[in-house]
C-alpha positions as CSV (number, residue, x, y, z in Angstrom):
1,M,-11.4,1.3,16.6
2,S,-9.8,4.3,17.1
3,M,-7.8,6.1,14.6
4,A,-4.3,5.4,16.2
5,M,-5.1,1.5,16.0
6,V,-6.2,2.3,12.3
7,G,-2.9,3.9,11.7
8,M,-0.9,1.3,13.4
9,I,-2.4,-1.6,11.5
10,A,-1.9,0.3,8.5
11,G,2.0,1.0,9.1
12,M,1.9,-2.9,10.1
13,A,1.2,-4.0,6.7
14,L,3.0,-1.2,5.0
15,G,6.2,-2.5,6.8
16,F,5.5,-5.9,5.9
17,A,5.1,-5.5,2.5
18,G,8.2,-3.2,2.5
19,Y,10.4,-5.8,4.3
20,F,9.1,-9.0,2.6
21,G,8.0,-7.8,-0.9
22,G,10.9,-5.1,-1.3
23,F,10.2,-1.0,-2.2
24,G,7.7,-2.0,-5.5
25,A,5.2,-3.9,-3.0
26,F,5.5,-1.0,-0.2
27,L,4.5,1.1,-3.1
28,L,1.4,-1.3,-4.3
29,V,0.0,-1.5,-1.2
30,A,0.2,2.2,0.0
31,A,-1.9,3.1,-3.3
32,L,-4.1,0.5,-2.7
33,G,-4.8,1.7,0.9
34,A,-5.4,5.4,-0.4
35,V,-7.6,3.9,-2.8
36,G,-9.4,1.9,0.0
37,F,-9.3,4.8,2.1
38,V,-10.6,7.1,-0.7
39,A,-13.5,5.0,-1.8
40,G,-14.5,4.5,2.5
41,R,-14.9,7.8,2.8
42,Y,-16.9,8.1,-0.2
43,L,-19.7,4.9,0.5
44,E,-20.1,7.0,4.3
45,G,-20.9,10.0,2.7
46,D,-18.1,12.0,4.0
47,L,-16.7,12.6,0.1
48,E,-18.2,13.9,-2.9
49,P,-16.6,12.4,-6.1
50,G,-16.1,16.5,-7.3
51,D,-14.2,16.8,-4.0
52,L,-11.2,15.3,-5.5
53,F,-11.3,17.6,-8.4
54,R,-11.9,21.0,-7.3
55,G,-9.5,23.4,-6.5
56,R,-9.0,24.3,-2.7
57,G,-10.5,27.8,-2.8
58,V,-13.7,26.6,-4.5
59,R,-16.5,25.5,-1.8
60,R,-19.9,24.4,-3.0
61,E,-22.5,24.4,-0.2
62,R,-23.8,20.7,0.3
63,R,-27.7,18.9,0.2
64,R,-28.7,17.4,2.9
């Protein structure tokens, strides 16, 4: 599935949540989507736990 399709589906989910549930539901769906995105990147191996807490200037070589 292309990234454009994933973005469209996420936008539609946020739109439905905002329309039917109000702003609170919109924020809840957006927050859970962000958590799901980070968890998916971690499980695929694209992200390490320390990457979220390290500053921008600090980089560490990844072990393969």
